[in-house]
C-alpha positions as CSV (number, residue, x, y, z in Angstrom):
1,M,16.8,-4.4,-10.5
2,K,18.7,-7.3,-8.7
3,I,16.6,-8.4,-5.5
4,S,18.2,-10.8,-3.0
5,V,16.9,-12.5,-0.1
6,D,18.4,-13.5,2.9
7,K,16.3,-15.0,5.6
8,N,14.5,-11.8,6.5
9,V,16.8,-9.2,4.8
10,V,15.9,-8.2,1.2
11,E,18.2,-6.2,-0.9
12,I,17.6,-4.4,-3.7
13,S,20.5,-3.5,-6.3
14,P,19.4,-0.9,-9.1
15,E,21.3,-1.7,-12.5
16,S,20.6,1.5,-14.4
17,E,20.1,5.4,-13.6
18,Q,16.2,5.0,-13.7
19,E,16.2,2.2,-11.4
20,T,18.7,4.2,-9.0
21,A,16.4,7.3,-9.1
22,A,13.4,4.8,-8.7
23,L,14.7,3.5,-5.4
24,D,15.7,6.7,-4.2
25,V,12.1,8.1,-4.4
26,L,11.1,4.7,-2.8
27,W,13.4,5.3,0.2
28,K,12.6,8.5,0.8
29,I,8.8,7.7,0.9
30,I,9.4,4.7,3.2
31,I,12.0,6.4,5.7
32,D,11.2,9.0,8.1
33,C,14.0,10.9,9.9
34,Y,12.0,10.9,13.2
35,G,11.6,7.2,13.5
36,N,8.1,6.7,11.9
37,N,9.5,4.6,8.9
38,K,6.6,2.6,6.6
39,K,5.9,-0.5,5.9
40,L,5.7,-2.5,2.2
41,V,2.6,-4.6,2.7
42,P,1.8,-7.2,-0.2
43,M,-1.4,-6.8,-2.2
44,G,-2.9,-9.6,-4.2
45,Q,-0.7,-12.1,-5.4
46,F,2.3,-12.9,-7.3
47,I,2.6,-16.2,-9.1
48,P,5.8,-16.8,-11.2
49,G,4.9,-17.6,-15.0
50,V,1.1,-16.4,-14.3
51,D,1.8,-12.8,-12.8
52,T,4.1,-10.1,-14.5
53,L,4.3,-8.0,-11.3
54,A,4.5,-8.0,-7.4
55,R,2.3,-5.4,-5.8
56,F,3.0,-3.6,-2.7
57,N,0.8,-0.9,-0.5
58,I,2.9,1.4,1.7
59,E,1.8,1.2,5.0
60,G,1.9,4.0,7.5
61,G,1.5,6.9,5.1
62,P,-1.7,9.5,5.2
63,T,-5.0,7.5,4.2
64,T,-6.9,9.3,1.2
65,Y,-10.6,9.5,1.1
66,S,-13.5,9.6,-1.6
67,E,-14.4,13.1,-2.9
68,T,-18.0,11.8,-3.8
69,K,-18.7,9.0,-1.4
70,T,-19.7,9.3,2.5
71,A,-20.6,6.5,4.9
72,Q,-24.4,6.0,5.3
73,K,-24.0,4.4,9.1
74,D,-21.5,4.1,11.4
75,D,-19.9,0.7,10.0
76,T,-16.5,-1.0,9.2
77,Y,-15.1,-0.8,5.6
78,Y,-12.5,-3.0,3.9
79,C,-10.3,-3.5,0.8
80,D,-11.0,-6.7,-0.8
81,I,-7.7,-6.4,-2.3
82,C,-5.1,-6.0,0.7
83,N,-7.5,-7.1,3.3
84,K,-7.2,-3.7,5.1
85,Y,-9.9,-2.6,7.7
86,M,-11.1,0.4,8.7
87,K,-14.1,2.0,11.1
88,V,-15.9,4.9,9.6
89,K,-18.5,7.2,10.9
90,A,-21.8,8.2,9.4
91,G,-21.3,11.1,7.1
92,D,-17.8,10.7,6.9
93,P,-15.8,10.3,3.3
94,V,-15.5,6.5,2.5
95,P,-11.5,5.7,2.4
96,L,-9.6,4.9,-0.6
97,C,-7.2,1.8,-0.6
98,C,-5.3,0.1,-3.7
99,G,-6.8,2.7,-5.9
100,K,-10.4,2.2,-5.4
101,D,-13.1,3.2,-2.7
102,M,-13.2,0.5,0.3
103,E,-16.2,-1.6,0.6
104,C,-18.7,-1.5,3.7
105,I,-19.1,-4.9,5.3
106,D,-22.8,-5.9,5.8
């Protein structure tokens, strides 16, 4: 894929049929015909020469929850990868973020 940046506009140009299909999937996830578009939010870090990929979270989608862990008390949970915070009530399932359970702030 070719990526070009001009101020705050990013253009992504697929260079194969597989990349075109992947960009189409991403486009359909982010765009909502009713105006509730989602955002790509950076996760972790990207250092050229050190990291081989840049990772983004699609913000605005439905929150998923742990099937096994519940909050012991009303508290705030956070993701140590992307820094997202959520309030959780006692007995509710712990939210998942960046592929793992969010952590309780003590």
